[in-house]
C-alpha positions as CSV (number, residue, x, y, z in Angstrom):
1,X,-3.1,26.9,18.3
2,X,-0.9,29.3,20.3
3,X,2.2,29.9,18.4
4,X,4.3,29.3,21.5
5,X,3.1,25.7,21.5
6,X,3.8,25.0,17.9
7,X,7.0,23.1,17.1
8,X,9.8,24.9,15.2
9,X,9.2,22.8,12.1
10,X,5.5,23.7,11.8
11,X,4.7,27.5,12.1
12,X,1.4,28.6,13.5
13,X,-1.2,29.7,10.8
14,X,-1.0,33.3,9.8
15,X,-4.1,35.5,9.2
16,X,-5.1,35.2,5.5
17,X,-5.0,39.0,4.9
18,X,-1.4,39.1,6.2
19,X,-0.3,36.3,3.9
20,X,-2.1,37.8,0.9
21,X,-0.2,41.0,1.4
22,X,3.2,39.3,1.7
23,X,2.9,36.3,-0.6
24,X,3.6,36.6,-4.3
25,X,2.0,33.2,-4.7
26,X,-1.4,34.3,-3.5
27,X,-1.2,37.4,-5.8
28,X,-1.1,35.1,-8.8
29,X,-4.4,34.3,-10.7
30,X,-6.1,31.1,-9.5
31,X,-5.4,29.3,-12.8
32,X,-1.6,29.9,-12.3
33,X,-1.7,28.9,-8.7
34,X,-3.4,25.6,-9.7
35,X,-0.6,24.9,-12.1
36,X,2.0,25.6,-9.3
37,X,0.2,23.3,-7.0
38,X,0.1,20.5,-9.5
39,X,3.8,20.8,-10.0
40,X,4.7,21.1,-6.3
41,X,2.6,18.2,-5.1
42,X,3.7,15.7,-7.6
43,X,6.2,13.0,-6.4
44,X,8.0,10.5,-8.6
45,X,7.8,7.9,-5.8
46,X,4.1,8.5,-5.1
47,X,2.6,9.0,-1.7
48,X,2.6,6.8,1.4
49,X,0.0,7.1,4.2
50,X,0.1,6.3,7.9
51,X,-2.2,7.0,10.8
52,X,-0.6,9.6,13.0
53,X,-0.4,9.3,16.7
54,X,-3.5,10.6,18.6
55,X,-1.4,13.2,20.5
56,X,0.3,14.6,17.4
57,X,0.7,18.4,17.4
58,X,0.0,18.6,13.7
59,X,-3.5,17.1,14.3
60,X,-4.6,20.4,15.8
61,X,-4.4,22.1,12.4
62,X,-7.4,20.4,10.9
63,X,-10.4,18.3,12.1
64,X,-12.5,17.9,9.0
65,X,-14.0,14.4,9.0
66,X,-11.0,13.1,11.1
67,X,-8.7,13.5,8.0
68,X,-6.0,15.2,10.1
69,X,-5.4,11.8,11.8
70,X,-3.6,10.7,8.5
71,X,-0.1,11.6,7.6
72,X,0.8,11.7,3.8
73,X,4.5,11.7,2.9
74,X,6.8,10.4,0.2
75,X,9.3,7.6,0.1
76,X,12.1,10.1,-0.1
77,X,11.1,11.6,3.3
78,X,11.4,8.2,5.1
79,X,15.2,8.8,5.2
80,X,14.8,11.2,8.0
81,X,13.8,8.4,10.4
82,X,16.3,8.0,13.2
83,X,16.7,6.3,16.5
84,X,15.9,2.9,18.0
85,X,12.1,3.2,17.6
86,X,12.0,2.5,13.8
87,X,9.6,-0.3,13.1
88,X,7.4,0.3,16.2
89,X,3.8,1.6,15.9
90,X,3.5,5.3,15.4
91,X,7.1,6.0,16.3
92,X,8.3,5.3,12.8
93,X,6.5,8.2,11.2
94,X,8.7,10.6,9.2
95,X,8.9,14.1,10.6
96,X,8.1,15.9,7.3
97,X,4.6,15.9,5.9
98,X,4.5,16.3,2.1
99,X,1.9,19.1,1.9
100,X,3.0,21.8,4.3
101,X,1.4,24.7,2.4
102,X,-1.9,24.0,4.0
103,X,-0.5,25.0,7.4
104,X,0.5,28.5,6.2
105,X,-2.9,30.2,6.3
106,X,-6.6,29.4,6.0
107,X,-6.7,30.3,2.3
108,X,-3.9,28.0,1.4
109,X,-5.5,25.3,3.6
110,X,-8.7,25.7,1.6
111,X,-6.9,25.6,-1.7
112,X,-4.4,22.9,-1.2
113,X,-5.8,20.3,1.4
114,X,-5.7,16.9,-0.3
115,X,-4.2,18.2,-3.6
116,X,-1.3,15.9,-3.1
117,X,-3.7,13.0,-3.7
118,X,-5.0,14.5,-6.8
119,X,-1.5,15.2,-8.2
120,X,-0.2,11.7,-7.7
121,X,-1.2,8.3,-9.2
122,X,-0.2,6.1,-6.3
123,X,-0.8,6.1,-2.6
124,X,0.6,3.2,-0.5
125,X,-0.5,1.9,2.9
126,X,1.9,-0.3,4.8
127,X,2.5,-1.0,8.5
128,X,4.3,-3.8,10.4
129,X,2.1,-6.0,12.6
130,X,-1.0,-4.0,11.7
131,X,-3.6,-4.8,9.0
132,X,-2.9,-2.2,6.2
133,X,-6.3,-3.1,4.7
134,X,-8.0,-1.8,7.8
135,X,-5.8,1.3,7.6
136,X,-7.0,2.0,4.1
137,X,-10.6,1.5,4.9
138,X,-10.3,3.9,7.9
139,X,-8.6,6.5,5.7
140,X,-11.3,6.1,3.1
141,X,-14.0,6.8,5.7
142,X,-12.1,9.9,7.0
143,X,-11.6,11.9,3.7
144,X,-14.4,13.8,1.9
145,X,-16.2,12.0,-1.0
146,X,-14.8,14.4,-3.5
147,X,-11.2,13.3,-2.6
148,X,-12.2,9.7,-3.1
149,X,-12.8,10.5,-6.7
150,X,-9.1,11.6,-7.0
151,X,-7.8,8.2,-6.0
152,X,-6.2,6.3,-8.9
153,X,-4.0,3.5,-7.6
154,X,-4.0,2.3,-4.0
155,X,-1.2,-0.1,-3.0
156,X,-1.7,-2.0,0.3
157,X,1.4,-3.8,1.5
158,X,1.0,-6.7,4.0
159,X,4.3,-6.5,5.8
160,X,4.4,-9.7,7.7
161,X,6.7,-12.2,5.9
162,X,5.1,-15.4,7.2
163,X,4.5,-17.7,4.2
164,X,0.9,-17.7,3.0
165,X,0.0,-15.1,5.6
166,X,-3.8,-14.9,5.0
167,X,-5.8,-14.9,8.3
168,X,-9.5,-14.6,9.1
169,X,-9.1,-10.9,9.9
170,X,-7.4,-10.3,6.6
171,X,-10.3,-11.9,4.7
172,X,-12.9,-9.6,6.4
173,X,-10.8,-6.6,5.4
174,X,-10.4,-8.0,1.9
175,X,-14.2,-8.2,1.6
176,X,-14.5,-4.6,2.6
177,X,-11.9,-3.6,0.0
178,X,-13.8,-5.6,-2.5
179,X,-17.0,-3.7,-1.8
180,X,-15.1,-0.4,-2.2
181,X,-13.7,-1.6,-5.5
182,X,-17.2,-2.5,-6.7
183,X,-18.5,1.0,-5.9
184,X,-15.3,2.8,-7.1
185,X,-14.4,1.2,-10.4
186,X,-12.0,4.1,-11.2
187,X,-9.7,3.0,-8.4
188,X,-7.2,0.2,-8.9
189,X,-6.3,-1.6,-5.6
190,X,-3.0,-3.6,-5.6
191,X,-2.7,-5.8,-2.5
192,X,1.0,-6.8,-2.1
193,X,1.9,-9.8,0.1
194,X,5.5,-9.4,1.4
195,X,5.7,-13.2,1.8
196,X,4.9,-13.5,-2.0
197,X,8.6,-13.1,-2.9
198,X,11.5,-15.1,-4.2
199,X,14.3,-12.7,-3.3
200,X,15.2,-11.9,0.3
201,X,18.2,-11.1,2.5
202,X,19.7,-13.2,5.2
203,X,20.6,-11.8,8.6
204,X,24.1,-11.5,7.3
205,X,22.9,-9.3,4.4
206,X,23.4,-11.9,1.7
207,X,20.9,-12.4,-1.1
208,X,18.8,-15.5,-0.8
209,X,16.7,-16.8,-3.7
210,X,13.9,-19.4,-3.2
211,X,11.8,-20.1,-6.3
212,X,9.9,-22.9,-4.6
213,X,8.7,-20.6,-1.8
214,X,7.5,-18.1,-4.4
215,X,5.6,-20.7,-6.4
216,X,4.2,-22.2,-3.2
217,X,2.8,-18.9,-1.9
218,X,1.3,-18.3,-5.4
219,X,-0.4,-21.7,-5.2
220,X,-1.8,-21.0,-1.7
221,X,-3.1,-17.6,-2.6
222,X,-4.6,-18.8,-5.9
223,X,-6.5,-21.4,-4.0
224,X,-7.7,-19.2,-1.1
225,X,-8.4,-16.0,-3.0
226,X,-9.2,-17.2,-6.6
227,X,-10.5,-20.7,-6.1
228,X,-7.9,-22.0,-8.5
229,X,-6.1,-25.3,-7.7
230,X,-2.6,-25.2,-9.2
231,X,-1.1,-27.8,-6.9
232,X,-0.9,-30.6,-9.5
233,X,0.4,-28.3,-12.2
234,X,3.1,-26.6,-10.2
235,X,3.9,-28.7,-7.2
236,X,3.3,-32.3,-8.1
237,X,6.3,-33.5,-6.1
238,X,5.0,-32.1,-2.8
239,X,2.7,-34.4,-0.8
240,X,0.2,-32.3,1.2
241,X,-3.4,-31.6,1.1
242,X,-4.4,-28.2,-0.2
243,X,-7.8,-29.0,1.2
244,X,-6.4,-27.9,4.6
245,X,-7.0,-24.3,3.2
246,X,-10.7,-25.0,2.5
247,X,-11.7,-23.2,5.7
248,X,-10.2,-19.9,4.6
249,X,-11.4,-20.3,1.1
250,X,-15.0,-20.8,2.3
251,X,-14.7,-17.5,4.1
252,X,-13.7,-15.8,0.9
253,X,-16.3,-17.4,-1.3
254,X,-19.2,-17.0,1.1
255,X,-22.8,-17.5,0.0
256,X,-23.6,-13.8,0.6
257,X,-21.3,-12.7,-2.2
258,X,-19.0,-15.3,-3.7
259,X,-17.4,-12.9,-6.2
260,X,-16.8,-10.1,-3.7
261,X,-13.0,-9.9,-4.1
262,X,-13.0,-11.0,-7.7
263,X,-13.7,-7.5,-9.1
264,X,-11.3,-6.6,-12.0
265,X,-9.8,-3.6,-10.2
266,X,-8.7,-5.6,-7.2
267,X,-5.6,-7.8,-7.7
268,X,-3.0,-9.5,-5.5
269,X,0.7,-9.0,-6.2
270,X,4.1,-10.3,-5.3
271,X,6.9,-8.1,-4.1
272,X,9.0,-8.5,-7.2
273,X,8.4,-6.4,-10.3
274,X,10.6,-8.4,-12.6
275,X,11.6,-12.0,-13.1
276,X,15.3,-12.1,-12.7
277,X,17.5,-14.8,-14.3
278,X,18.5,-15.9,-10.7
279,X,14.9,-17.1,-10.2
280,X,15.1,-19.5,-13.1
281,X,18.6,-20.7,-12.2
282,X,17.4,-21.6,-8.7
283,X,14.2,-23.1,-10.1
284,X,16.3,-25.5,-12.3
285,X,18.3,-26.6,-9.3
286,X,15.3,-27.1,-7.0
287,X,13.2,-29.0,-9.6
288,X,16.1,-31.2,-10.4
289,X,16.5,-32.1,-6.7
290,X,12.8,-33.1,-6.6
291,X,13.1,-35.1,-9.9
292,X,10.5,-33.0,-11.8
293,X,12.5,-30.8,-14.2
294,X,9.6,-30.8,-16.7
295,X,7.7,-28.4,-14.4
296,X,10.2,-25.6,-15.2
297,X,8.2,-24.1,-18.1
298,X,5.0,-23.9,-16.0
299,X,7.0,-22.2,-13.1
300,X,8.3,-19.6,-15.5
301,X,4.8,-19.1,-17.1
302,X,3.0,-18.5,-13.8
303,X,5.8,-16.5,-12.2
304,X,5.8,-14.1,-15.1
305,X,2.0,-13.9,-15.1
306,X,1.8,-13.1,-11.4
307,X,4.5,-10.5,-11.6
308,X,3.1,-8.7,-14.7
309,X,-0.6,-9.1,-14.1
310,X,-1.1,-9.9,-10.4
311,X,-3.3,-12.7,-9.2
């Protein structure tokens, strides 16, 4: 790339011999440099990954297996987002890539490309109105096989907040992820449904708790994704046929591989990480209104299980 075309935030690559002469880092022994890289590329918040826009300037710096189409950053760097385009595809990317050392020279590119994945336990895929499962599978196909061995925990966040948002497209992506988990047992995949939540904010910014929505989504997902019918145990007061979900469930438990997404390293999770007292307070009120207060212990049992262990 011509240096006159590079943006001010991303310098053009320098010749390796020039950097070697000027950089104390590259004069250190390789073992010491690896220790430095391990420290520099660790993030307490883990990594997040998005597909960069096709005309991105940064893409010109690398073309190996299409990996340059992916943008790795940390949650702390999202704060630099500004303007009216936040939330729209490709325009909501942060402007700071986490690993900038790889752009300094060819030697640092060779030594540090993908090391941020090796140094961190968690990498998260999330995108509004797009299937994050498909994003992860595309990322998996773009990176070298050796880098796949560095993955530890992959979090896939389904951003749409529609209740029970499992569609036919999602199921096909879930099957692909299931196959990946079967062949990569060292990787734990956590699929988070944003609709699987009891705590949300209203348009006025006030906190809104809905324990019955949380339990209802758990019942739906248990039936579709795990073939477990919890309707009578948890929602005996609601009159509806859970069999309406049979079409989706049959797509999950197809004859070709009925256990495809039931591998132990692939779990489905709610948004919440703890069961707050406010959930139980609201559950008492809601169950009293429906005249089934005896269901409260079961609600607490399953809510804790889903939050702590996934589904």
